[in-house]
N, C-alpha and C positions, 0 to 999 in steps of 0.2 A: 191608321189615318192620323198622322202626327199634325200639330199646328203648323200651317203654312209659314215658310221663312225663306227670304231672299239670301242668296250666298254671297260671301266677300271673299276676294283673294288675299292671301296672307302676303306679307313682306317676305323677301327671299332669304334673309338671313337674320339671326339674332345679334342685336348690337352688343358689344362688349361693355358698353357703359351707356347711362342715361341720366338725365337730370331727375326724372321721375318714372318709376314703373307702376303701372295700374294693373292690378290683379283682378280679372273678372271683366268680360266683354259684354255685360247686359247693357240695358239702356243707361244705368247710373255711370258704370265704368266708362262706356263708350263717351258719354257727354263729359265726364270729368277728364279724360285724356284729351278730347277736343278742345276744352277751354284752356288747359295747361299748354297745349302746342300753339293756340292761338296767342298766348302771352310770350311766345319765344322761346320756351323750354323744350329740350329733347325728351320726347315721351316714348316709351314702350308699352304698349297694350297686350297683355298676355292672357290667353283663354285656354282652358283645358280642353274644350270642346270647339263649338262654333260661335261666332258673334250673335248673341241674342236668341240662343237656342233653348234657354231655359225659360223662367217666368217671363222675360221681357217679350217673348212671342206668344205666350199663353194667356195673357190677360185680355180684358175687354177692350182696351185702347182708350179709356176714359181720361180725359185731361179736365179735371173739375176743381172748382173751388166750393161747390155746394156740399154742405154737410161734412166739411173738414173740421179736424180739431184746430182750435184757434192757434195753437202753436205752428201748424203747418200752413195756415191760411196765407200768410204773406209769401210763402215759398211757392204755393200753388198759383197765386196771382203773377209772381214774377216768372214762373215757368211758362205760363200762357204766353207771355210776351217774348220769351226766348224761343218757344217753338216757331213763332212767326219770324223772329230775327234769324234764326238757324236757316230757314228756307231762303230768306231774302239774301243772307251773307254767302251762302254756298250753292244755291239753286237745286239742292238736293230735295226729294219729295218724300217727306215722311208720312204722307196722307193727312198731316193735321189741318183741321179746320174748325172754326168756332160755329158748329151747328146747333149749340143749344142742347142742354139735358133736360129732360121731361120726367118728373116723378108723379105718379098717380096712385091715389089710395082711396080706399073706403073704409079706413080704420081711424076712429077718432083719435087714438094715443099717437099714432104715427103722424097724423096731420098736426097734433098739437106740437109733437117733437120738431117737426119741420117749421111751424110758426115761431118756435122758441129760437131756433138756429137763425132765423131771419133777424133777430136782433143782434146777434154776433156779426151777421153780414153787415148791417147797418153801420156798427161800430168801425168796420174796416172800409167803409165806403163801396160795398159790393152791390151790383144789380141783381136782385133776385125777387121773383114774383110769386106770391101766394095766390093760387087759382081757386076761383069759386067753383061750385059744382058745374054750372054751366060752361064756364071756360075750361075746365078740366075735361069735360066730356067733349067739348069742341075739339080740343088738342089731341084727345085719344078716341077720335071718332072711328079710327080703324078697327078699334075692338068691338065697336057696335054696343058698348056699355054705357050706362050712366055712373059717372064717377062723383064721390062725394067732395073731392077737392084734389089738390095736388100743388106742386111748386115747379116754376120753370126758371132756369138760369141761363140767360140768353148769350152770356159772354164765355161760357164754358164750351168744351168741344171734344173731339176724339182725334186720335192719330193711328195710323196703321200698325199693329204690332208686328206684321210680317216684314215690314220695310223699315221701320224707325231706326233700330240699332244699327242694321247694316249701312244705312245712309250716313249715320253719324260716324261709323267707322271709315267709310269712304272719305268723308270730309276731313277726318283725321289724318289719313294718308296724303291728302293733297296739302295739309297744313304742315307736313314734315314729319309726323309721327310714324310710328311703325305698328302693324298689327300681326299678332302671332297666335294662329289657331293651332288646336290639338298641341298646346305647349303649357301643360299644367305647372303652376308655381308650387314647388313643394314646400317652400319656406323661406326664411329670411337669414342672412348672414349678419351678425351683429359685431361691432367693434366698441368696446367700451360702452356696451348696452345699447348703442345706437344703430339704426339701420346702416349697413354698409353694402348690402347686395340683396338681390332676389335670385334664389335658386330655383331654376326651372328644370324640367326633364331633358332639356337639350343643351343646358349651360347656365352660367351665372352671368347676371347683368349687374355690373357695379353701380350703385346709386346710394344717394343719401336720403331718398324720399320714396316711400311706397304708399300706394293707396289701395286699401283692401275693399273690393266691392264684390264679394263672393257670393252674395244672395244667400241661399240656404246653407252654404258651405262656410260661412264666415265664422260661426261659433267654433266650430271645430279646428279650424285653421288658427284662430286665436289660442285655443288651448295649447297648441304646439308651442306658443310663446310665453306660456304661464298666465295668459290673460283670461280672466273670466267675462264672457259676454253672453248674458242669458238670452236664448233664442229659441223658439219652437216653431215648428211648420205643420201645416194641415195640407191635406190634398185635396184640391177642387177640380171638378170636371166640368168641361164646356163642350160646345159642339157648334159646328158651322153648317148653314144651309146655303144653297146657292142663290143666284138672282131669280126672280120671277115673282116677287110679293110687292107690288107697287103700292104706295100710299102710307107705308108704314113710317113712323117717327124715326129719325136718324139714331137716337139714343133715348132709350125709355127704361125706367125702372119701375117695377111694381114688386110687391111682396111675393107674388107668384113666381115671376120670372122676369128677367132683364134682357132687353134686345138691343144690338148695336149694329149699325149698317157698316159693312166691311167696304174696302177699296174696290172690290171686284163686284160690288152690287149685291152681294149676298149678306147674310147676317150672323154674328155670333150670338148664341143663346146661353143663359146661365141663370142659375139660381143664387141670388146674393147671400153670400155667408154660409152657404151649405157645403160641407166637407166631410172628409173621412180624417179621423185621428189616427195615424199610423204610429204606434208607440215605438220609441227609439230609446236607446240609453241615455241620450242627451235630454230628451223630453222628460224622462223620469227625473233626471238630474236637477232640472229646473221647475219641477211639477209644482211646487209650492208658490212659485213666482207667478205662474199662469192661471192659477185657480180663478182668481176674480174674472179674468177675461172669458175663460172658458165656460164658467158659471153663466155669464150673461148670454152666452150664445149656445147653451146646451141643447136647445130645441133644433138647432141647424147642425149640430155637429153629431156624427156617429162614429162608433169604433171602427178602425180600419184593421188592417192584417200586418204582415211582415214586410210590406213593400219598402217602409223607409229603413228597416234593418239591412235589407238586401241592397238598397241604394248606397248606404254607407255615408251619407252627407251629414249625419248627426251621431257620428262615432265618439267614443270617449278615448279611444286608444291613440297612443303616440306613434309617429312613422319617422322614419330615417330619411334624410334628405339624399342619400346616395342610393335609395331603392324606390320602386314605383309606389305610389301613394293611392288610396281610395279614388283620387280625382282621375288617375289614369286609368283604374279599372271601369269606372262609370264616367265617361266622357260627358254625357248629357243626362241630366235627371228627366226621365222620360217614363214617369209611373203610368200605370194602366188606368185609364178613366173608369170610374165606378158605372157599372151597367144600370143599376138602379137609378142613380141620379140622372144618366143620360136619358133614359125613357122617361123619368118623370118631367125633366127640362123640356123635352120636345113635346110631350103631351100637353104640358102647361102652356107653351108657346102656341100650340095650335088652338087650344081653347081661348087663349087671349087674343090672338090674331087670326081669325079664319082665313085670310089671304095667304097664310103660309101653307096650307093644305095643299098637297101636291108638289111642294118645293122639296126636292131631295136633300138629305144629309150628306155633306161633302167631305166632312171631317169631325172627329171627336178626339179630345185629349185631356190630359190632367197635368197639373202642376203643383209644385210645393210652394206655398205662400209662407214666407219666413216673417215672424212677428216677434216684436219686443213686449214685455210685460205691460207697458202703458200704450201700446199701439202706435207710438212715434218713432221714427227712424234714429239710429245713432249715427251722427255725422260730426266727426271731429278727431283731433289728436288723440292717440292712445297714450296716456300718461306713463305707462310701463315700458313702452318702446319709442323712445324719441325718433321722430322721421316717420313714423307710422300713422296714416290717416284712416280712420274706419268709415265706410260708408255702407250701412247695411241694416237689416231689421225693419224693412219698409211697410210691413204689415198689409200688403195688397195695395199701397199707394204709390209705389216707386216709379211706375211708368209715367203717370202724370206729371210728377214733379222731377222727373229725370233731368231735364235742362237746369232747372234752379239748382238741383243738387250738385251738378257738375260744376257749375259756376262757384258754388260755395266751397267746393273741395279746392278749387283752383285758387280761390281768395286765402284759404287756410294754409296751403302749401307755400304760397308766395308771400304771405303777410299782408295782402291787401285788405281794406275794410270791406267786410261782407255787406251785400245789399239787405240781408235779412239777420235776424237774431240768432248768431250761431250758438249762443248759450242754450237755446231751447233744445238742441240736438245733441248736446255734449254727452258722448258716451259714459263720462264719469257719473252722470245720474244713475245709472244702471250698474256699473261695474262695481263702484265703491259700495253700494248696498249688497251686492251679491257676495262679496268677499266673506262677509261675516255670517251669511246665511246658508251657503252652500259648500258642502263638503267637496274638497278637490281629490276624487278618487278616479 
């Protein structure tokens, strides 16, 4: 029972050349290609599997400002506006709506943390409401519980992961771009050290500009170019239930379980932060960089198995451009959901929201969430390879800020003045420090 996903038709043939080639057709790559095409550039979007088939269709669909890192906050705000603008400009339905996000808690420390974040929100002029016990209990009345407090962000919302990336890819096609599925990018051709082409399994596209939006595959791809990009992934499991539970909040987070209404009237259920750590060669390579992050989350992380090794997305080996690569062996990262987590998630959801009893499970899935050591994505030019822009390491935040990331990538490629501080996402903050700390084996 994989995550639901709408299909998109590919373009009939691979172009011989393009102004820009975008590698990876998740939400970030699709929006980057779309924004570039809207600026009049010829754009080819290449994807080893299917548009949106990996983490872009396996997330909750939250598009939030609430509890963002301050560096990401302007991007999150900009993205909310761009979700709306995209629908108005294209007529495509991504399922986006500002339904508001509700957080409920009975934990003093958690409530204090949310109250502290409100000061950050105020500094950016954002609307967020700290809820009293009475207000939280009223908003969470479907649970039948008394809540100590909560927070509500009315301008935040959700989009539909099953429809969003495909909708953007269709808009890209109408804007003059091309989409190529089952077309893995094996690597780059360089001339004088600069990007001169993207080598795919079906041919080479001549270009001076490439965007790497490869999600969990990005670090191993960078390794082929001699670029050190510290990245580690964890496997998170989710499930969906069908319609039939009226009165539930559209988007609710609690420490026990989080619930999101889907476009079909059903709900996605997940435990925030809970994941399996499938050890891989790459993860071991960057282990010291991720110790602080994993230490903060150790109560929610559990040892995994060999799933990551079998998938090959975090390999350390080099591959040749004239032979099949790991991306062609595994077209779509589709790891097995953790049955323990699925059972726990479902039971917690039933305990929290009695209305869900009797509503059947319609799907369950897992996905690899790729992270950087500081939990902030890397978006920007790769100094070692002129002409290459990296957009990866979104740490579970990529879906919501996909529109803003795509716009920033287009700004960087075309030399336009960005709407957000590009320096906050510069890959050099991670790659420079990594060179001296990680052996290149």
